[in-house]
CHARMM-style PDB file with segment names, atoms N, HN, CA, C and O in Angstrom:
ATOM      1  N   MET     1       4.779   7.072  18.457  1.00  0.00      PROA
ATOM      2  CA  MET     1       5.194   5.698  18.534  1.00  0.00      PROA
ATOM      3  C   MET     1       5.488   5.206  17.117  1.00  0.00      PROA
ATOM      4  O   MET     1       4.676   5.387  16.210  1.00  0.00      PROA
ATOM      5  N   THR     2       6.621   4.601  16.939  1.00  0.00      PROA
ATOM      6  HN  THR     2       7.281   4.454  17.676  1.00  0.00      PROA
ATOM      7  CA  THR     2       6.984   4.107  15.615  1.00  0.00      PROA
ATOM      8  C   THR     2       6.986   2.596  15.610  1.00  0.00      PROA
ATOM      9  O   THR     2       7.388   1.952  16.579  1.00  0.00      PROA
ATOM     10  N   ASP     3       6.536   2.051  14.519  1.00  0.00      PROA
ATOM     11  HN  ASP     3       6.209   2.574  13.732  1.00  0.00      PROA
ATOM     12  CA  ASP     3       6.541   0.605  14.353  1.00  0.00      PROA
ATOM     13  C   ASP     3       7.806   0.199  13.614  1.00  0.00      PROA
ATOM     14  O   ASP     3       8.201   0.869  12.660  1.00  0.00      PROA
ATOM     15  N   PRO     4       8.441  -0.868  14.029  1.00  0.00      PROA
ATOM     16  CA  PRO     4       9.586  -1.340  13.259  1.00  0.00      PROA
ATOM     17  C   PRO     4       9.110  -1.816  11.889  1.00  0.00      PROA
ATOM     18  O   PRO     4       8.051  -2.433  11.773  1.00  0.00      PROA
ATOM     19  N   THR     5       9.888  -1.531  10.867  1.00  0.00      PROA
ATOM     20  HN  THR     5      10.748  -1.030  10.961  1.00  0.00      PROA
ATOM     21  CA  THR     5       9.501  -1.966   9.527  1.00  0.00      PROA
ATOM     22  C   THR     5      10.228  -3.242   9.176  1.00  0.00      PROA
ATOM     23  O   THR     5      11.387  -3.441   9.541  1.00  0.00      PROA
ATOM     24  N   ASP     6       9.550  -4.076   8.484  1.00  0.00      PROA
ATOM     25  HN  ASP     6       8.609  -3.914   8.188  1.00  0.00      PROA
ATOM     26  CA  ASP     6      10.108  -5.337   8.011  1.00  0.00      PROA
ATOM     27  C   ASP     6      10.541  -5.139   6.568  1.00  0.00      PROA
ATOM     28  O   ASP     6       9.700  -4.921   5.695  1.00  0.00      PROA
ATOM     29  N   SER     7      11.832  -5.210   6.306  1.00  0.00      PROA
ATOM     30  HN  SER     7      12.515  -5.386   7.015  1.00  0.00      PROA
ATOM     31  CA  SER     7      12.329  -4.968   4.957  1.00  0.00      PROA
ATOM     32  C   SER     7      11.766  -5.967   3.953  1.00  0.00      PROA
ATOM     33  O   SER     7      11.744  -5.683   2.756  1.00  0.00      PROA
ATOM     34  N   GLU     8      11.315  -7.118   4.410  1.00  0.00      PROA
ATOM     35  HN  GLU     8      11.333  -7.349   5.383  1.00  0.00      PROA
ATOM     36  CA  GLU     8      10.725  -8.115   3.521  1.00  0.00      PROA
ATOM     37  C   GLU     8       9.365  -7.652   2.993  1.00  0.00      PROA
ATOM     38  O   GLU     8       8.937  -8.104   1.931  1.00  0.00      PROA
ATOM     39  N   SER     9       8.686  -6.771   3.707  1.00  0.00      PROA
ATOM     40  HN  SER     9       9.034  -6.404   4.570  1.00  0.00      PROA
ATOM     41  CA  SER     9       7.345  -6.368   3.305  1.00  0.00      PROA
ATOM     42  C   SER     9       7.331  -5.100   2.461  1.00  0.00      PROA
ATOM     43  O   SER     9       6.272  -4.697   1.981  1.00  0.00      PROA
ATOM     44  N   GLU    10       8.463  -4.475   2.274  1.00  0.00      PROA
ATOM     45  HN  GLU    10       9.324  -4.803   2.664  1.00  0.00      PROA
ATOM     46  CA  GLU    10       8.523  -3.259   1.468  1.00  0.00      PROA
ATOM     47  C   GLU    10       8.681  -3.623  -0.001  1.00  0.00      PROA
ATOM     48  O   GLU    10       9.308  -4.631  -0.328  1.00  0.00      PROA
ATOM     49  N   PRO    11       8.112  -2.807  -0.892  1.00  0.00      PROA
ATOM     50  CA  PRO    11       8.265  -3.091  -2.324  1.00  0.00      PROA
ATOM     51  C   PRO    11       9.727  -2.930  -2.761  1.00  0.00      PROA
ATOM     52  O   PRO    11      10.492  -2.177  -2.157  1.00  0.00      PROA
ATOM     53  N   THR    12      10.087  -3.642  -3.804  1.00  0.00      PROA
ATOM     54  HN  THR    12       9.466  -4.253  -4.294  1.00  0.00      PROA
ATOM     55  CA  THR    12      11.432  -3.532  -4.356  1.00  0.00      PROA
ATOM     56  C   THR    12      11.585  -2.163  -5.018  1.00  0.00      PROA
ATOM     57  O   THR    12      10.722  -1.766  -5.801  1.00  0.00      PROA
ATOM     58  N   PRO    13      12.650  -1.441  -4.725  1.00  0.00      PROA
ATOM     59  CA  PRO    13      12.855  -0.125  -5.349  1.00  0.00      PROA
ATOM     60  C   PRO    13      12.959  -0.249  -6.872  1.00  0.00      PROA
ATOM     61  O   PRO    13      13.521  -1.215  -7.389  1.00  0.00      PROA
ATOM     62  N   ASP    14      12.419   0.725  -7.568  1.00  0.00      PROA
ATOM     63  HN  ASP    14      11.963   1.509  -7.148  1.00  0.00      PROA
ATOM     64  CA  ASP    14      12.406   0.700  -9.024  1.00  0.00      PROA
ATOM     65  C   ASP    14      13.795   0.555  -9.626  1.00  0.00      PROA
ATOM     66  O   ASP    14      13.955  -0.121 -10.642  1.00  0.00      PROA
ATOM     67  N   HSD    15      14.806   1.179  -9.019  1.00  0.00      PROA
ATOM     68  HN  HSD    15      14.675   1.728  -8.193  1.00  0.00      PROA
ATOM     69  CA  HSD    15      16.145   1.126  -9.608  1.00  0.00      PROA
ATOM     70  C   HSD    15      16.747  -0.283  -9.578  1.00  0.00      PROA
ATOM     71  O   HSD    15      17.760  -0.530 -10.231  1.00  0.00      PROA
ATOM     72  N   LEU    16      16.145  -1.198  -8.838  1.00  0.00      PROA
ATOM     73  HN  LEU    16      15.322  -0.998  -8.307  1.00  0.00      PROA
ATOM     74  CA  LEU    16      16.624  -2.574  -8.803  1.00  0.00      PROA
ATOM     75  C   LEU    16      15.901  -3.477  -9.804  1.00  0.00      PROA
ATOM     76  O   LEU    16      16.307  -4.619 -10.022  1.00  0.00      PROA
ATOM     77  N   LEU    17      14.844  -2.969 -10.404  1.00  0.00      PROA
ATOM     78  HN  LEU    17      14.514  -2.041 -10.226  1.00  0.00      PROA
ATOM     79  CA  LEU    17      14.054  -3.754 -11.345  1.00  0.00      PROA
ATOM     80  C   LEU    17      14.451  -3.419 -12.784  1.00  0.00      PROA
ATOM     81  O   LEU    17      14.814  -2.283 -13.086  1.00  0.00      PROA
ATOM     82  N   HSD    18      14.380  -4.404 -13.654  1.00  0.00      PROA
ATOM     83  HN  HSD    18      14.085  -5.328 -13.409  1.00  0.00      PROA
ATOM     84  CA  HSD    18      14.687  -4.219 -15.067  1.00  0.00      PROA
ATOM     85  C   HSD    18      13.521  -4.757 -15.875  1.00  0.00      PROA
ATOM     86  O   HSD    18      12.913  -5.762 -15.506  1.00  0.00      PROA
ATOM     87  N   THR    19      13.210  -4.091 -16.973  1.00  0.00      PROA
ATOM     88  HN  THR    19      13.703  -3.274 -17.272  1.00  0.00      PROA
ATOM     89  CA  THR    19      12.116  -4.558 -17.819  1.00  0.00      PROA
ATOM     90  C   THR    19      12.600  -5.409 -18.968  1.00  0.00      PROA
ATOM     91  O   THR    19      11.800  -6.066 -19.634  1.00  0.00      PROA
ATOM     92  N   GLY    20      13.896  -5.408 -19.212  1.00  0.00      PROA
ATOM     93  HN  GLY    20      14.546  -4.875 -18.672  1.00  0.00      PROA
ATOM     94  CA  GLY    20      14.425  -6.147 -20.339  1.00  0.00      PROA
ATOM     95  C   GLY    20      14.635  -5.273 -21.551  1.00  0.00      PROA
ATOM     96  O   GLY    20      15.204  -5.716 -22.549  1.00  0.00      PROA
ATOM     97  N   ALA    21      14.183  -4.037 -21.478  1.00  0.00      PROA
ATOM     98  HN  ALA    21      13.721  -3.677 -20.668  1.00  0.00      PROA
ATOM     99  CA  ALA    21      14.354  -3.127 -22.604  1.00  0.00      PROA
ATOM    100  C   ALA    21      15.824  -2.761 -22.795  1.00  0.00      PROA
ATOM    101  O   ALA    21      16.293  -2.626 -23.925  1.00  0.00      PROA
ATOM    102  N   GLU    22      16.544  -2.601 -21.695  1.00  0.00      PROA
ATOM    103  HN  GLU    22      16.163  -2.711 -20.777  1.00  0.00      PROA
ATOM    104  CA  GLU    22      17.945  -2.210 -21.786  1.00  0.00      PROA
ATOM    105  C   GLU    22      18.870  -3.420 -21.780  1.00  0.00      PROA
ATOM    106  O   GLU    22      19.871  -3.442 -22.496  1.00  0.00      PROA
ATOM    107  N   ASN    23      18.548  -4.404 -20.993  1.00  0.00      PROA
ATOM    108  HN  ASN    23      17.735  -4.386 -20.412  1.00  0.00      PROA
ATOM    109  CA  ASN    23      19.380  -5.586 -20.796  1.00  0.00      PROA
ATOM    110  C   ASN    23      18.481  -6.812 -20.693  1.00  0.00      PROA
ATOM    111  O   ASN    23      17.292  -6.695 -20.397  1.00  0.00      PROA
ATOM    112  N   PRO    24      19.054  -7.985 -20.938  1.00  0.00      PROA
ATOM    113  CA  PRO    24      18.256  -9.200 -20.720  1.00  0.00      PROA
ATOM    114  C   PRO    24      17.850  -9.315 -19.255  1.00  0.00      PROA
ATOM    115  O   PRO    24      18.572  -8.867 -18.364  1.00  0.00      PROA
ATOM    116  N   VAL    25      16.708  -9.910 -19.017  1.00  0.00      PROA
ATOM    117  HN  VAL    25      16.121 -10.274 -19.740  1.00  0.00      PROA
ATOM    118  CA  VAL    25      16.203 -10.074 -17.659  1.00  0.00      PROA
ATOM    119  C   VAL    25      16.794 -11.346 -17.069  1.00  0.00      PROA
ATOM    120  O   VAL    25      16.733 -12.413 -17.680  1.00  0.00      PROA
ATOM    121  N   ASP    26      17.361 -11.223 -15.887  1.00  0.00      PROA
ATOM    122  HN  ASP    26      17.411 -10.356 -15.391  1.00  0.00      PROA
ATOM    123  CA  ASP    26      17.873 -12.378 -15.154  1.00  0.00      PROA
ATOM    124  C   ASP    26      16.734 -12.988 -14.359  1.00  0.00      PROA
ATOM    125  O   ASP    26      15.763 -12.302 -14.042  1.00  0.00      PROA
ATOM    126  N   PRO    27      16.841 -14.275 -14.031  1.00  0.00      PROA
ATOM    127  CA  PRO    27      15.814 -14.891 -13.188  1.00  0.00      PROA
ATOM    128  C   PRO    27      15.637 -14.149 -11.861  1.00  0.00      PROA
ATOM    129  O   PRO    27      14.519 -14.047 -11.355  1.00  0.00      PROA
ATOM    130  N   GLU    28      16.721 -13.637 -11.300  1.00  0.00      PROA
ATOM    131  HN  GLU    28      17.629 -13.720 -11.711  1.00  0.00      PROA
ATOM    132  CA  GLU    28      16.627 -12.886 -10.048  1.00  0.00      PROA
ATOM    133  C   GLU    28      15.780 -11.624 -10.233  1.00  0.00      PROA
ATOM    134  O   GLU    28      15.012 -11.251  -9.347  1.00  0.00      PROA
ATOM    135  N   ASP    29      15.927 -10.968 -11.394  1.00  0.00      PROA
ATOM    136  HN  ASP    29      16.551 -11.271 -12.114  1.00  0.00      PROA
ATOM    137  CA  ASP    29      15.113  -9.787 -11.693  1.00  0.00      PROA
ATOM    138  C   ASP    29      13.634 -10.144 -11.736  1.00  0.00      PROA
ATOM    139  O   ASP    29      12.787  -9.405 -11.235  1.00  0.00      PROA
ATOM    140  N   LEU    30      13.338 -11.288 -12.341  1.00  0.00      PROA
ATOM    141  HN  LEU    30      14.026 -11.889 -12.748  1.00  0.00      PROA
ATOM    142  CA  LEU    30      11.948 -11.708 -12.455  1.00  0.00      PROA
ATOM    143  C   LEU    30      11.354 -11.982 -11.077  1.00  0.00      PROA
ATOM    144  O   LEU    30      10.206 -11.626 -10.814  1.00  0.00      PROA
ATOM    145  N   VAL    31      12.123 -12.607 -10.202  1.00  0.00      PROA
ATOM    146  HN  VAL    31      13.056 -12.897 -10.415  1.00  0.00      PROA
ATOM    147  CA  VAL    31      11.643 -12.870  -8.840  1.00  0.00      PROA
ATOM    148  C   VAL    31      11.402 -11.552  -8.118  1.00  0.00      PROA
ATOM    149  O   VAL    31      10.366 -11.381  -7.477  1.00  0.00      PROA
ATOM    150  N   MET    32      12.349 -10.612  -8.215  1.00  0.00      PROA
ATOM    151  HN  MET    32      13.191 -10.750  -8.736  1.00  0.00      PROA
ATOM    152  CA  MET    32      12.180  -9.325  -7.531  1.00  0.00      PROA
ATOM    153  C   MET    32      11.011  -8.534  -8.111  1.00  0.00      PROA
ATOM    154  O   MET    32      10.339  -7.802  -7.383  1.00  0.00      PROA
ATOM    155  N   ALA    33      10.764  -8.672  -9.408  1.00  0.00      PROA
ATOM    156  HN  ALA    33      11.310  -9.266  -9.998  1.00  0.00      PROA
ATOM    157  CA  ALA    33       9.632  -7.977 -10.023  1.00  0.00      PROA
ATOM    158  C   ALA    33       8.308  -8.475  -9.459  1.00  0.00      PROA
ATOM    159  O   ALA    33       7.312  -7.752  -9.456  1.00  0.00      PROA
ATOM    160  N   SER    34       8.305  -9.710  -8.984  1.00  0.00      PROA
ATOM    161  HN  SER    34       9.114 -10.297  -8.986  1.00  0.00      PROA
ATOM    162  CA  SER    34       7.088 -10.250  -8.383  1.00  0.00      PROA
ATOM    163  C   SER    34       6.933  -9.818  -6.928  1.00  0.00      PROA
ATOM    164  O   SER    34       5.932 -10.134  -6.285  1.00  0.00      PROA
ATOM    165  N   GLY    35       7.941  -9.085  -6.405  1.00  0.00      PROA
ATOM    166  HN  GLY    35       8.754  -8.829  -6.927  1.00  0.00      PROA
ATOM    167  CA  GLY    35       7.861  -8.589  -5.041  1.00  0.00      PROA
ATOM    168  C   GLY    35       8.388  -9.562  -4.011  1.00  0.00      PROA
ATOM    169  O   GLY    35       8.179  -9.373  -2.813  1.00  0.00      PROA
ATOM    170  N   ARG    36       9.066 -10.594  -4.460  1.00  0.00      PROA
ATOM    171  HN  ARG    36       9.236 -10.748  -5.434  1.00  0.00      PROA
ATOM    172  CA  ARG    36       9.581 -11.609  -3.544  1.00  0.00      PROA
ATOM    173  C   ARG    36      11.092 -11.515  -3.419  1.00  0.00      PROA
ATOM    174  O   ARG    36      11.770 -10.914  -4.253  1.00  0.00      PROA
ATOM    175  N   THR    37      11.597 -12.118  -2.366  1.00  0.00      PROA
ATOM    176  HN  THR    37      11.046 -12.606  -1.688  1.00  0.00      PROA
ATOM    177  CA  THR    37      13.034 -12.211  -2.158  1.00  0.00      PROA
ATOM    178  C   THR    37      13.549 -13.419  -2.933  1.00  0.00      PROA
ATOM    179  O   THR    37      12.993 -14.509  -2.801  1.00  0.00      PROA
ATOM    180  N   PRO    38      14.603 -13.252  -3.741  1.00  0.00      PROA
ATOM    181  CA  PRO    38      15.122 -14.387  -4.501  1.00  0.00      PROA
ATOM    182  C   PRO    38      15.638 -15.508  -3.584  1.00  0.00      PROA
ATOM    183  O   PRO    38      16.521 -15.291  -2.754  1.00  0.00      PROA
ATOM    184  N   THR    39      15.086 -16.672  -3.749  1.00  0.00      PROA
ATOM    185  HN  THR    39      14.369 -16.848  -4.424  1.00  0.00      PROA
ATOM    186  CA  THR    39      15.563 -17.884  -3.072  1.00  0.00      PROA
ATOM    187  C   THR    39      15.947 -18.848  -4.188  1.00  0.00      PROA
ATOM    188  O   THR    39      15.511 -18.668  -5.325  1.00  0.00      PROA
ATOM    189  N   PRO    40      16.740 -19.850  -3.899  1.00  0.00      PROA
ATOM    190  CA  PRO    40      17.114 -20.798  -4.966  1.00  0.00      PROA
ATOM    191  C   PRO    40      15.897 -21.410  -5.681  1.00  0.00      PROA
ATOM    192  O   PRO    40      15.918 -21.595  -6.898  1.00  0.00      PROA
ATOM    193  N   GLU    41      14.863 -21.715  -4.936  1.00  0.00      PROA
ATOM    194  HN  GLU    41      14.846 -21.564  -3.947  1.00  0.00      PROA
ATOM    195  CA  GLU    41      13.671 -22.323  -5.536  1.00  0.00      PROA
ATOM    196  C   GLU    41      12.947 -21.341  -6.463  1.00  0.00      PROA
ATOM    197  O   GLU    41      12.545 -21.704  -7.569  1.00  0.00      PROA
ATOM    198  N   LEU    42      12.784 -20.101  -6.006  1.00  0.00      PROA
ATOM    199  HN  LEU    42      13.110 -19.806  -5.108  1.00  0.00      PROA
ATOM    200  CA  LEU    42      12.091 -19.103  -6.824  1.00  0.00      PROA
ATOM    201  C   LEU    42      12.916 -18.713  -8.048  1.00  0.00      PROA
ATOM    202  O   LEU    42      12.363 -18.475  -9.122  1.00  0.00      PROA
ATOM    203  N   VAL    43      14.228 -18.647  -7.889  1.00  0.00      PROA
ATOM    204  HN  VAL    43      14.677 -18.840  -7.017  1.00  0.00      PROA
ATOM    205  CA  VAL    43      15.099 -18.321  -9.024  1.00  0.00      PROA
ATOM    206  C   VAL    43      15.019 -19.426 -10.074  1.00  0.00      PROA
ATOM    207  O   VAL    43      14.982 -19.136 -11.270  1.00  0.00      PROA
ATOM    208  N   GLU    44      14.994 -20.673  -9.650  1.00  0.00      PROA
ATOM    209  HN  GLU    44      15.025 -20.909  -8.679  1.00  0.00      PROA
ATOM    210  CA  GLU    44      14.891 -21.784 -10.606  1.00  0.00      PROA
ATOM    211  C   GLU    44      13.553 -21.751 -11.336  1.00  0.00      PROA
ATOM    212  O   GLU    44      13.500 -21.989 -12.543  1.00  0.00      PROA
ATOM    213  N   LYS    45      12.479 -21.461 -10.616  1.00  0.00      PROA
ATOM    214  HN  LYS    45      12.522 -21.268  -9.636  1.00  0.00      PROA
ATOM    215  CA  LYS    45      11.164 -21.349 -11.266  1.00  0.00      PROA
ATOM    216  C   LYS    45      11.169 -20.197 -12.267  1.00  0.00      PROA
ATOM    217  O   LYS    45      10.635 -20.328 -13.368  1.00  0.00      PROA
ATOM    218  N   ALA    46      11.769 -19.075 -11.888  1.00  0.00      PROA
ATOM    219  HN  ALA    46      12.203 -18.969 -10.993  1.00  0.00      PROA
ATOM    220  CA  ALA    46      11.847 -17.925 -12.786  1.00  0.00      PROA
ATOM    221  C   ALA    46      12.682 -18.253 -14.022  1.00  0.00      PROA
ATOM    222  O   ALA    46      12.354 -17.817 -15.125  1.00  0.00      PROA
ATOM    223  N   ARG    47      13.761 -19.019 -13.842  1.00  0.00      PROA
ATOM    224  HN  ARG    47      14.028 -19.373 -12.946  1.00  0.00      PROA
ATOM    225  CA  ARG    47      14.598 -19.421 -14.976  1.00  0.00      PROA
ATOM    226  C   ARG    47      13.772 -20.244 -15.971  1.00  0.00      PROA
ATOM    227  O   ARG    47      13.871 -20.044 -17.182  1.00  0.00      PROA
ATOM    228  N   LYS    48      12.963 -21.165 -15.454  1.00  0.00      PROA
ATOM    229  HN  LYS    48      12.883 -21.328 -14.470  1.00  0.00      PROA
ATOM    230  CA  LYS    48      12.104 -21.982 -16.316  1.00  0.00      PROA
ATOM    231  C   LYS    48      11.054 -21.121 -17.014  1.00  0.00      PROA
ATOM    232  O   LYS    48      10.785 -21.303 -18.202  1.00  0.00      PROA
ATOM    233  N   ASP    49      10.463 -20.181 -16.271  1.00  0.00      PROA
ATOM    234  HN  ASP    49      10.682 -20.034 -15.307  1.00  0.00      PROA
ATOM    235  CA  ASP    49       9.463 -19.285 -16.868  1.00  0.00      PROA
ATOM    236  C   ASP    49      10.072 -18.473 -18.008  1.00  0.00      PROA
ATOM    237  O   ASP    49       9.452 -18.315 -19.060  1.00  0.00      PROA
ATOM    238  N   LEU    50      11.285 -17.959 -17.802  1.00  0.00      PROA
ATOM    239  HN  LEU    50      11.788 -18.088 -16.947  1.00  0.00      PROA
ATOM    240  CA  LEU    50      11.944 -17.179 -18.854  1.00  0.00      PROA
ATOM    241  C   LEU    50      12.262 -18.036 -20.074  1.00  0.00      PROA
ATOM    242  O   LEU    50      12.126 -17.574 -21.208  1.00  0.00      PROA
ATOM    243  N   GLU    51      12.681 -19.275 -19.852  1.00  0.00      PROA
ATOM    244  HN  GLU    51      12.790 -19.650 -18.931  1.00  0.00      PROA
ATOM    245  CA  GLU    51      12.967 -20.175 -20.966  1.00  0.00      PROA
ATOM    246  C   GLU    51      11.702 -20.496 -21.758  1.00  0.00      PROA
ATOM    247  O   GLU    51      11.725 -20.516 -22.989  1.00  0.00      PROA
ATOM    248  N   GLU    52      10.605 -20.746 -21.056  1.00  0.00      PROA
ATOM    249  HN  GLU    52      10.587 -20.730 -20.056  1.00  0.00      PROA
ATOM    250  CA  GLU    52       9.356 -21.140 -21.706  1.00  0.00      PROA
ATOM    251  C   GLU    52       8.594 -19.966 -22.299  1.00  0.00      PROA
ATOM    252  O   GLU    52       8.034 -20.079 -23.389  1.00  0.00      PROA
ATOM    253  N   GLN    53       8.565 -18.829 -21.586  1.00  0.00      PROA
ATOM    254  HN  GLN    53       9.020 -18.737 -20.700  1.00  0.00      PROA
ATOM    255  CA  GLN    53       7.708 -17.718 -21.980  1.00  0.00      PROA
ATOM    256  C   GLN    53       8.459 -16.539 -22.577  1.00  0.00      PROA
ATOM    257  O   GLN    53       7.849 -15.681 -23.215  1.00  0.00      PROA
ATOM    258  N   GLY    54       9.762 -16.481 -22.385  1.00  0.00      PROA
ATOM    259  HN  GLY    54      10.257 -17.179 -21.867  1.00  0.00      PROA
ATOM    260  CA  GLY    54      10.537 -15.351 -22.889  1.00  0.00      PROA
ATOM    261  C   GLY    54      10.091 -14.047 -22.235  1.00  0.00      PROA
ATOM    262  O   GLY    54       9.830 -13.998 -21.033  1.00  0.00      PROA
ATOM    263  N   ALA    55      10.006 -12.995 -23.042  1.00  0.00      PROA
ATOM    264  HN  ALA    55      10.218 -13.035 -24.019  1.00  0.00      PROA
ATOM    265  CA  ALA    55       9.656 -11.668 -22.531  1.00  0.00      PROA
ATOM    266  C   ALA    55       8.267 -11.633 -21.898  1.00  0.00      PROA
ATOM    267  O   ALA    55       8.007 -10.788 -21.042  1.00  0.00      PROA
ATOM    268  N   ALA    56       7.384 -12.522 -22.297  1.00  0.00      PROA
ATOM    269  HN  ALA    56       7.596 -13.209 -22.992  1.00  0.00      PROA
ATOM    270  CA  ALA    56       6.039 -12.538 -21.724  1.00  0.00      PROA
ATOM    271  C   ALA    56       6.051 -12.810 -20.225  1.00  0.00      PROA
ATOM    272  O   ALA    56       5.139 -12.399 -19.508  1.00  0.00      PROA
ATOM    273  N   ALA    57       7.086 -13.506 -19.751  1.00  0.00      PROA
ATOM    274  HN  ALA    57       7.827 -13.841 -20.333  1.00  0.00      PROA
ATOM    275  CA  ALA    57       7.192 -13.779 -18.317  1.00  0.00      PROA
ATOM    276  C   ALA    57       7.338 -12.476 -17.530  1.00  0.00      PROA
ATOM    277  O   ALA    57       6.823 -12.354 -16.418  1.00  0.00      PROA
ATOM    278  N   VAL    58       8.037 -11.515 -18.109  1.00  0.00      PROA
ATOM    279  HN  VAL    58       8.455 -11.614 -19.012  1.00  0.00      PROA
ATOM    280  CA  VAL    58       8.219 -10.219 -17.460  1.00  0.00      PROA
ATOM    281  C   VAL    58       6.994  -9.350 -17.689  1.00  0.00      PROA
ATOM    282  O   VAL    58       6.544  -8.661 -16.774  1.00  0.00      PROA
ATOM    283  N   GLU    59       6.463  -9.375 -18.876  1.00  0.00      PROA
ATOM    284  HN  GLU    59       6.829  -9.935 -19.619  1.00  0.00      PROA
ATOM    285  CA  GLU    59       5.336  -8.513 -19.229  1.00  0.00      PROA
ATOM    286  C   GLU    59       4.087  -8.814 -18.411  1.00  0.00      PROA
ATOM    287  O   GLU    59       3.259  -7.927 -18.203  1.00  0.00      PROA
ATOM    288  N   ARG    60       3.940 -10.045 -17.947  1.00  0.00      PROA
ATOM    289  HN  ARG    60       4.613 -10.765 -18.117  1.00  0.00      PROA
ATOM    290  CA  ARG    60       2.766 -10.349 -17.107  1.00  0.00      PROA
ATOM    291  C   ARG    60       2.898  -9.708 -15.738  1.00  0.00      PROA
ATOM    292  O   ARG    60       1.891  -9.488 -15.066  1.00  0.00      PROA
ATOM    293  N   LEU    61       4.134  -9.399 -15.302  1.00  0.00      PROA
ATOM    294  HN  LEU    61       4.952  -9.578 -15.848  1.00  0.00      PROA
ATOM    295  CA  LEU    61       4.349  -8.735 -14.022  1.00  0.00      PROA
ATOM    296  C   LEU    61       4.461  -7.220 -14.174  1.00  0.00      PROA
ATOM    297  O   LEU    61       3.986  -6.464 -13.326  1.00  0.00      PROA
ATOM    298  N   LEU    62       5.087  -6.793 -15.253  1.00  0.00      PROA
ATOM    299  HN  LEU    62       5.472  -7.407 -15.942  1.00  0.00      PROA
ATOM    300  CA  LEU    62       5.325  -5.369 -15.486  1.00  0.00      PROA
ATOM    301  C   LEU    62       4.795  -4.992 -16.859  1.00  0.00      PROA
ATOM    302  O   LEU    62       5.569  -4.884 -17.810  1.00  0.00      PROA
ATOM    303  N   PRO    63       3.497  -4.792 -16.977  1.00  0.00      PROA
ATOM    304  CA  PRO    63       2.911  -4.503 -18.298  1.00  0.00      PROA
ATOM    305  C   PRO    63       3.384  -3.181 -18.872  1.00  0.00      PROA
ATOM    306  OT1 PRO    63       2.978  -2.804 -19.971  1.00  0.00      PROA
TER     307      PRO     63
END
């Protein structure tokens, strides 16, 4: 018996995440790094976090 999987509950694949080492981190990247689906509200919060905290906003999620 197989259970249907909910794509919302699966972790974001590594190839979709960025640490900022190669490229600047977008707010959408920061939301996905937290394991959430980007919504306008979460993207705006992530944009503010990046403005206020810079790279530390990413480092707290991906040490």
